[in-house]
C-alpha positions, -999 to +999 in steps of 0.1 A: -655-425-617-673-395-626-716-400-626-717-389-663-690-422-675-713-445-655-745-438-665-729-437-701-716-474-689-753-483-675-771-475-707-751-493-726-752-527-704-776-555-719-807-563-695-800-585-668-823-616-692-799-611-719-770-613-696-783-644-680-787-660-712-751-650-725-737-668-688-756-697-692-742-703-725-708-699-715-717-722-688-723-749-709-690-742-729-676-748-692-669-785-692-641-806-710-667-833-721-689-807-737-660-790-751-646-821-768-682-827-783-681-794-797-647-798-814-661-829-831-693-818-843-670-789-852-653-811-879-685-832-891-719-842-882-719-876-860-743-896-839-744-906-804-725-938-806-696-925-831-690-897-802-688-925-776-664-944-795-644-910-797-643-897-766-638-930-749-673-927-730-706-943-726-733-935-748-754-926-718-730-901-709-728-887-743-763-886-744-766-864-710-740-841-723-755-836-756-792-830-738-773-802-717-758-787-753-791-792-768-807-771-745-785-743-748-792-743-782-755-753-792-763-784-816-792-795-834-804-826-844-815-846-876-831-882-874-821-906-903-843-936-900-838-946-862-806-933-857-803-894-845-771-870-859-763-846-842-743-810-855-735-779-840-763-752-843-749-729-867-719-713-875-719-688-843-708-715-822-682-729-846-668-695-845-671-688-803-648-726-801-627-714-827-620-680-813-621-691-775-591-718-785-570-693-807-576-670-772-563-701-748-529-709-776-516-670-777-484-664-755 
């Protein structure tokens, strides 16, 4: 590659910290259980017990995955009395999941 092209590409690269954040985001997507949770939450806001029943898992395991998704800022919570409801953090998450799913379904 010529030096000017390398310089051009290098100047367009985001800072290392930003690339790290993107990699962490994809890591959060990179688990089957978390993918199922994101898929379910793209349809409706749900509580832990609903998700546990839907995924046929115990509530503790679902809570653990939700905690990871929340740390990655992929889900948010809303409290109604003693029940905490989970939903996708914003439309970007739903769109990323949709695009990823479309990509895998391409032939």
